[in-house]
C-alpha positions as CSV (number, residue, x, y, z in Angstrom):
1,M,-90.3,88.2,-47.3
2,A,-91.0,90.2,-44.2
3,V,-93.6,93.0,-44.6
4,D,-94.6,96.1,-42.7
5,P,-97.7,95.8,-40.6
6,V,-100.8,97.6,-41.6
7,T,-103.4,98.4,-38.9
8,V,-106.7,99.8,-40.2
9,T,-109.2,101.2,-37.7
10,P,-111.9,103.8,-38.0
11,A,-109.6,106.1,-35.9
12,S,-106.6,105.7,-38.2
13,A,-108.9,106.3,-41.1
14,S,-110.8,109.3,-39.7
15,A,-108.9,111.7,-42.0
16,P,-108.9,111.2,-45.8
17,S,-105.1,111.1,-45.8
18,G,-105.1,108.3,-43.3
19,L,-107.8,106.3,-45.1
20,L,-106.0,106.6,-48.4
21,A,-102.7,105.6,-46.9
22,A,-104.2,102.5,-45.3
23,Y,-106.0,101.6,-48.6
24,Q,-102.8,101.9,-50.6
25,A,-100.8,100.0,-48.0
26,V,-103.3,97.1,-47.9
27,R,-103.6,96.9,-51.7
28,S,-99.9,97.0,-52.3
29,H,-99.5,94.1,-49.8
30,T,-101.9,91.9,-51.8
31,D,-99.8,92.6,-54.9
32,A,-96.6,91.7,-53.0
33,L,-98.1,88.5,-51.8
34,A,-99.0,87.5,-55.4
35,A,-95.7,88.6,-56.8
36,P,-93.7,85.4,-56.3
37,L,-96.4,83.4,-58.3
38,S,-96.4,82.7,-61.9
39,S,-99.5,83.2,-64.0
40,E,-99.9,79.4,-64.1
41,D,-99.7,79.3,-60.2
42,Q,-102.5,82.0,-60.0
43,C,-105.0,80.1,-62.0
44,I,-105.3,76.7,-60.2
45,Q,-108.1,75.6,-57.9
46,S,-106.9,72.4,-56.3
47,I,-110.1,71.7,-54.3
48,P,-113.5,73.4,-54.2
49,D,-112.5,75.2,-50.8
50,V,-109.4,76.8,-52.5
51,S,-109.7,79.7,-54.8
52,P,-107.2,80.8,-57.4
53,T,-104.9,83.6,-56.5
54,K,-106.1,85.8,-59.3
55,W,-109.7,85.3,-58.1
56,H,-108.7,86.5,-54.7
57,R,-107.0,89.6,-56.3
58,A,-110.2,90.3,-58.4
59,H,-112.8,89.6,-55.7
60,V,-111.4,92.0,-53.1
61,T,-111.4,94.6,-56.0
62,W,-115.0,93.8,-56.9
63,F,-115.9,94.6,-53.2
64,F,-114.7,98.2,-53.4
65,E,-116.2,98.6,-57.0
66,T,-119.6,97.2,-55.9
67,F,-120.1,98.7,-52.5
68,L,-118.3,102.1,-52.8
69,L,-117.6,103.2,-56.3
70,K,-120.7,102.3,-58.3
71,P,-123.2,103.8,-55.7
72,R,-121.0,106.7,-54.6
73,L,-118.7,108.0,-57.4
74,G,-120.6,110.0,-60.0
75,G,-119.5,109.0,-63.5
76,Y,-117.7,105.9,-62.4
77,R,-117.2,103.6,-65.4
78,E,-117.4,99.8,-64.6
79,F,-114.2,98.0,-65.7
80,H,-116.0,95.1,-67.2
81,P,-119.8,94.3,-67.0
82,A,-119.1,90.6,-66.5
83,F,-116.8,90.9,-63.6
84,G,-119.7,91.4,-61.2
85,Y,-120.8,87.9,-62.1
86,L,-117.3,86.2,-62.1
87,F,-116.0,87.8,-58.8
88,N,-119.1,88.0,-56.5
89,S,-118.4,85.4,-53.8
90,Y,-121.8,84.8,-51.9
91,Y,-123.7,88.1,-51.9
92,E,-127.1,86.9,-53.2
93,A,-128.6,90.4,-52.8
94,V,-126.0,91.7,-55.4
95,G,-126.9,89.1,-58.1
96,K,-125.9,85.8,-59.6
97,R,-122.4,84.6,-59.5
98,H,-120.0,82.0,-61.0
99,P,-120.2,78.7,-59.0
100,R,-117.5,78.5,-56.4
101,P,-116.2,75.0,-57.3
102,E,-115.6,76.1,-60.9
103,R,-113.4,79.2,-60.3
104,G,-110.3,77.2,-61.5
105,N,-112.0,76.6,-64.9
106,L,-111.5,80.3,-65.8
107,S,-108.4,81.0,-67.9
108,R,-109.9,84.4,-68.7
109,P,-109.6,87.1,-67.5
110,S,-105.8,86.8,-67.5
111,C,-103.7,87.8,-64.5
112,E,-102.6,90.8,-66.5
113,E,-106.3,91.8,-66.9
114,V,-106.9,91.4,-63.3
115,A,-103.9,93.6,-62.5
116,A,-105.4,96.2,-64.9
117,Y,-108.9,95.9,-63.0
118,R,-107.1,96.5,-59.7
119,A,-105.4,99.6,-61.2
120,H,-108.7,100.9,-62.5
121,V,-110.4,100.6,-59.1
122,D,-107.4,101.9,-57.3
123,E,-107.5,105.1,-59.4
124,A,-111.1,105.6,-58.8
125,M,-110.8,104.8,-55.0
126,A,-108.0,107.5,-54.8
127,A,-110.5,110.0,-56.1
128,I,-113.3,109.1,-53.8
129,L,-110.8,109.0,-50.7
130,A,-109.4,112.4,-51.6
131,D,-112.4,114.0,-49.8
132,P,-113.9,113.2,-46.4
133,L,-116.5,110.5,-46.5
134,D,-119.6,110.3,-44.5
135,R,-119.7,107.7,-41.6
136,A,-121.5,104.9,-43.6
137,A,-118.9,105.2,-46.6
138,T,-116.0,105.3,-44.1
139,E,-117.2,102.1,-42.3
140,L,-117.6,100.4,-45.7
141,A,-114.1,101.3,-46.7
142,V,-112.6,100.1,-43.4
143,L,-114.7,96.9,-43.8
144,G,-113.3,96.5,-47.3
145,L,-109.7,96.7,-46.1
146,H,-110.3,94.2,-43.4
147,H,-112.0,92.1,-45.9
148,E,-108.9,92.2,-48.2
149,Q,-106.7,91.2,-45.3
150,Q,-108.9,88.2,-44.7
151,H,-108.2,87.3,-48.4
152,Q,-104.4,87.9,-48.0
153,E,-104.5,85.1,-45.4
154,L,-106.8,83.0,-47.7
155,L,-104.4,83.6,-50.6
156,L,-101.4,82.0,-48.7
157,M,-103.5,79.2,-47.4
158,D,-104.8,78.4,-50.8
159,I,-101.6,78.7,-52.7
160,K,-100.0,76.4,-50.2
161,H,-102.6,73.7,-51.1
162,V,-102.1,74.3,-54.7
163,L,-98.3,74.0,-54.6
164,S,-98.5,70.9,-52.4
165,S,-100.4,69.1,-55.2
166,N,-97.0,69.0,-57.1
167,R,-95.4,66.1,-55.1
168,A,-92.6,65.6,-57.6
169,L,-91.2,69.2,-57.3
170,W,-92.6,70.2,-53.9
171,P,-92.3,73.9,-55.1
172,A,-91.7,76.6,-52.6
173,Y,-93.7,79.9,-52.5
174,C,-90.6,81.7,-51.2
175,E,-87.4,80.9,-49.3
176,M,-87.4,80.3,-45.5
177,P,-86.2,83.4,-43.7
178,S,-83.3,83.3,-41.4
179,A,-84.3,82.7,-37.7
180,P,-83.8,85.9,-35.6
181,A,-81.1,85.8,-32.9
182,G,-82.4,84.2,-29.7
183,E,-85.0,81.9,-31.4
184,P,-85.5,78.7,-29.5
185,V,-83.9,75.7,-31.2
186,G,-85.1,72.8,-29.0
187,G,-85.0,71.3,-25.6
188,Q,-88.1,73.2,-24.3
189,P,-89.4,72.4,-20.8
190,P,-92.5,70.4,-20.5
191,P,-95.8,72.3,-21.1
192,G,-97.6,73.7,-18.1
193,W,-101.0,75.0,-17.1
194,V,-102.5,78.4,-16.2
195,G,-105.5,78.6,-14.0
196,F,-108.4,81.0,-14.3
197,D,-111.2,81.6,-11.9
198,G,-114.7,81.1,-13.2
199,G,-117.8,83.2,-12.6
200,E,-119.5,85.9,-14.7
201,V,-117.4,87.4,-17.4
202,W,-117.9,89.7,-20.3
203,V,-117.1,88.5,-23.9
204,G,-117.5,90.1,-27.3
205,H,-116.3,93.4,-28.8
206,D,-116.7,96.5,-26.7
207,G,-117.2,98.9,-29.7
208,G,-113.9,100.6,-29.5
209,G,-112.2,100.4,-32.9
210,F,-113.0,98.0,-35.7
211,A,-114.7,94.6,-35.3
212,F,-116.7,92.3,-37.5
213,D,-120.3,92.1,-36.8
214,N,-120.1,88.5,-35.6
215,E,-117.9,89.8,-32.6
216,S,-120.9,91.7,-31.2
217,P,-123.0,92.4,-29.0
218,R,-120.9,92.3,-26.0
219,H,-122.5,90.0,-23.4
220,R,-122.2,88.1,-20.1
221,A,-121.1,84.5,-20.0
222,M,-120.7,82.1,-17.0
223,L,-117.5,80.1,-16.7
224,C,-116.5,77.5,-14.3
225,D,-112.9,77.4,-12.9
226,Y,-110.6,76.2,-15.7
227,R,-107.1,76.1,-16.9
228,L,-105.3,76.3,-20.2
229,A,-102.1,74.9,-21.4
230,D,-99.4,77.6,-21.5
231,R,-98.5,76.9,-25.2
232,L,-99.8,75.2,-28.4
233,V,-99.7,71.4,-28.9
234,T,-96.5,70.6,-30.7
235,C,-95.6,68.2,-33.5
236,G,-93.6,66.2,-31.0
237,Q,-96.7,65.6,-28.8
238,W,-98.6,64.7,-32.0
239,L,-96.0,62.0,-32.9
240,E,-96.6,60.5,-29.4
241,F,-100.4,60.6,-30.2
242,M,-99.7,58.8,-33.5
243,A,-97.3,56.3,-32.0
244,D,-100.0,55.4,-29.3
245,G,-102.5,54.5,-32.1
246,G,-104.3,57.7,-31.9
247,Y,-105.5,57.4,-35.5
248,N,-106.6,53.9,-35.0
249,T,-108.5,54.1,-31.8
250,P,-112.3,54.7,-32.5
251,A,-113.0,55.4,-28.7
252,L,-111.0,58.6,-29.0
253,W,-113.1,60.0,-32.0
254,L,-116.5,61.6,-32.4
255,S,-118.6,59.4,-34.6
256,D,-118.6,61.9,-37.5
257,G,-114.9,62.4,-37.1
258,W,-114.2,58.7,-37.2
259,Q,-116.1,58.4,-40.5
260,Q,-114.1,61.3,-41.9
261,R,-110.8,59.7,-40.8
262,L,-111.8,56.5,-42.5
263,E,-113.1,58.2,-45.7
264,H,-110.2,60.4,-46.2
265,R,-107.6,57.8,-44.7
266,W,-106.1,60.3,-42.3
267,E,-102.9,58.9,-40.7
268,A,-101.2,62.3,-39.9
269,P,-101.9,66.0,-40.2
270,S,-102.2,67.4,-43.7
271,Y,-99.1,68.3,-45.4
272,W,-97.0,65.7,-43.5
273,D,-95.0,63.2,-45.7
274,F,-93.1,60.2,-44.4
275,D,-89.9,59.2,-46.1
276,P,-88.3,55.8,-45.1
277,E,-84.9,57.3,-45.0
278,D,-85.6,60.9,-43.7
279,G,-88.6,60.1,-41.4
280,W,-91.4,62.7,-41.2
281,R,-91.3,65.8,-43.3
282,V,-93.9,68.6,-43.7
283,F,-94.6,70.7,-46.7
284,T,-94.6,74.4,-46.0
285,L,-94.8,77.7,-48.1
286,H,-91.0,77.4,-47.9
287,G,-90.9,74.0,-49.5
288,L,-90.5,70.6,-48.0
289,Q,-88.9,70.7,-44.5
290,T,-87.8,68.2,-41.8
291,L,-90.4,68.1,-39.2
292,S,-89.4,70.0,-36.0
293,P,-90.9,68.4,-32.9
294,D,-90.9,71.8,-31.0
295,E,-93.1,73.6,-33.5
296,P,-96.9,73.7,-33.2
297,V,-98.7,71.1,-35.0
298,C,-100.8,72.5,-37.9
299,H,-103.4,71.7,-40.5
300,L,-105.7,69.7,-38.2
301,S,-109.4,69.1,-38.6
302,Y,-111.6,69.8,-35.5
303,Y,-112.1,66.1,-35.2
304,E,-108.4,65.4,-34.9
305,A,-107.9,68.1,-32.3
306,D,-110.8,66.9,-30.3
307,A,-109.5,63.3,-30.5
308,F,-105.9,64.4,-29.3
309,A,-107.5,66.3,-26.5
310,R,-109.3,63.2,-25.3
311,W,-106.2,61.1,-25.6
312,A,-104.3,63.6,-23.5
313,G,-107.0,63.5,-20.7
314,A,-108.0,67.0,-21.6
315,R,-110.5,68.9,-23.8
316,L,-110.5,71.9,-26.2
317,P,-111.4,75.3,-24.6
318,T,-114.6,77.1,-25.2
319,E,-114.4,80.4,-27.1
320,A,-115.5,82.2,-24.0
321,E,-112.8,80.6,-22.0
322,W,-110.2,81.4,-24.6
323,E,-111.3,85.1,-24.9
324,H,-111.4,85.6,-21.2
325,A,-107.9,84.3,-20.9
326,A,-106.6,86.3,-23.9
327,T,-108.2,89.6,-22.8
328,G,-105.5,92.1,-21.9
329,H,-102.8,90.4,-23.9
330,K,-101.4,92.3,-26.8
331,P,-102.1,90.7,-30.1
332,E,-98.6,89.9,-30.9
333,G,-96.7,86.8,-32.0
334,N,-95.7,84.9,-35.1
335,L,-98.0,86.7,-37.5
336,G,-97.8,87.6,-41.1
337,D,-95.4,90.5,-40.9
338,R,-92.4,88.1,-40.2
339,G,-92.5,86.4,-43.5
340,L,-92.2,83.1,-41.8
341,W,-95.3,81.5,-43.3
342,H,-95.0,78.5,-40.7
343,P,-95.6,78.0,-37.1
344,A,-92.6,78.5,-34.8
345,P,-91.5,77.0,-31.5
346,A,-92.8,78.8,-28.5
347,P,-90.4,81.4,-27.3
348,P,-89.6,81.4,-23.5
349,A,-92.4,83.1,-21.7
350,E,-94.3,83.2,-18.3
351,G,-97.9,82.5,-18.3
352,L,-99.9,82.0,-21.5
353,G,-97.8,81.9,-24.7
354,Q,-98.5,81.8,-28.4
355,L,-102.0,83.2,-27.9
356,F,-101.8,85.1,-31.2
357,G,-100.1,83.9,-34.4
358,D,-98.7,80.6,-35.4
359,V,-102.0,78.6,-35.7
360,W,-105.6,79.3,-35.4
361,E,-106.8,77.4,-32.3
362,W,-109.8,75.1,-32.5
363,T,-112.4,75.6,-29.6
364,S,-115.3,73.4,-28.8
365,S,-117.8,76.3,-29.5
366,A,-120.3,76.1,-32.3
367,Y,-120.3,79.2,-34.5
368,G,-123.6,80.8,-33.8
369,P,-125.0,84.4,-33.2
370,Y,-124.2,86.2,-29.9
371,P,-127.3,87.1,-27.9
372,G,-129.0,90.0,-29.6
373,F,-127.0,89.7,-32.8
374,R,-128.8,91.4,-35.8
375,P,-127.2,91.3,-39.3
376,A,-126.7,94.7,-41.0
377,P,-129.3,95.7,-43.6
378,G,-128.5,95.0,-47.2
379,A,-125.9,93.0,-48.9
380,V,-123.2,93.6,-46.4
381,G,-125.4,91.8,-43.9
382,E,-124.5,88.6,-45.7
383,Y,-120.8,89.0,-44.5
384,N,-121.0,86.7,-41.6
385,G,-124.5,86.0,-40.3
386,K,-125.7,83.5,-42.8
387,F,-122.8,81.2,-42.1
388,M,-123.7,80.7,-38.4
389,V,-124.5,77.0,-38.5
390,N,-122.5,73.7,-38.8
391,Q,-119.2,75.3,-38.1
392,L,-116.8,75.7,-35.1
393,V,-115.0,78.6,-33.8
394,L,-111.2,79.2,-33.9
395,R,-109.3,81.9,-32.2
396,G,-105.9,83.6,-32.1
397,G,-104.7,84.1,-35.7
398,A,-102.0,82.3,-37.5
399,C,-98.6,82.8,-39.1
400,V,-100.3,84.1,-42.2
401,T,-102.7,86.5,-40.5
402,P,-101.9,90.1,-41.3
403,P,-100.7,91.9,-38.0
404,G,-103.2,94.4,-36.6
405,H,-106.0,92.3,-38.1
406,V,-106.5,90.0,-35.1
407,R,-107.7,90.7,-31.5
408,A,-109.0,88.8,-28.5
409,T,-112.6,89.0,-29.7
410,Y,-112.0,87.9,-33.4
411,R,-114.1,84.8,-34.3
412,N,-112.8,82.7,-37.2
413,F,-114.8,79.6,-38.2
414,F,-114.5,76.6,-40.3
415,H,-116.4,73.3,-40.9
416,P,-115.1,70.6,-38.5
417,H,-113.7,68.3,-41.3
418,T,-111.5,70.8,-43.1
419,R,-107.7,70.9,-42.8
420,W,-106.2,73.2,-45.4
421,H,-106.2,76.3,-43.1
422,F,-103.5,76.9,-40.5
423,S,-105.3,75.2,-37.6
424,G,-103.9,73.7,-34.4
425,L,-104.9,73.5,-30.7
426,R,-104.3,74.4,-27.2
427,L,-105.5,72.1,-24.3
428,A,-107.9,73.0,-21.6
429,Q,-109.1,71.3,-18.4
430,H,-111.8,71.9,-15.8
431,A,-109.9,73.1,-12.7
């Protein structure tokens, strides 16, 4: 199920035709991602963190209706007056909303009604995008497209958790694509290290092209000399950690992490399944697969990643270290355009590999505001700023991240105990 990449920037959207084409491409991709799913698949919410597929499809539509069409298109007719309550996610300034943990309780509107809602808004957006927009409206439209791309990734992460709940059938989202010629099949050399000089460095977005508000302002950071592993930690390395009692050694774990490990009875990464005859298997969007020791380990909490790093005599990188190392590298890798919705073994490479794609990489950095950060005025200012507490930063993108959507400055963030997202790790050390 490979797809064409869609890159959305203010530059590519400067002309009405460019912005309309980008809009149509992003919206079509969301529809394509939902197409393999039945109506029943699209209604389930397996845990409070997961949202039903049809909710994702409606919420991203609500964003365009709320922030562009209703205030800017004269005579626009709202599709349904209750949808603003049902599909608002967390924008307090816009009004009340349906409780997040109860999204799976809504059998109505149906998937067909959500599709009609999307078509209604798409028709109106085509009208508003037919003429040049002012700068503020253009920036809102571009933000809306990147917002939808975020939800494309969430849609895949969430449906994986939903499908994994059916342990009798282990249903696949789609078939595993054939590996391209030249893909590594095993026998990789041992991982190595790449060193970096410390000192004063610049981090944060430089203002050229699109970025989310949490990537700015650009500012100075001081680093000590350090080194990063040249690839991601693999399932084979994780099996060694498990065999050495990693999940049963409290000294390796942060206190909060050890309590989470006991409470949730963690013995392996999420989606791993042990069969007495076949050994370790892993549930993927392509169904249940034999665990490959060469592929990056995935679906880890921050606490597990931190415990592994301590066991390995290393640590997790800071986000400034990661960004400094990644600057200048093209954001290319096993991203969402390949249709391989699963981490892949590292291809042969010199220097740092797997910086972008495969898995989001945990860092040791708390998710907080950069020096001088100010949320945008109005409801759009709620996009990132109000979540800057009690979460950790991840970098690099994953195998479900739309290509063109990730960059060296991109800051993802999750609570340290969560595991349903495509998260792994890269080791770091002081030089």
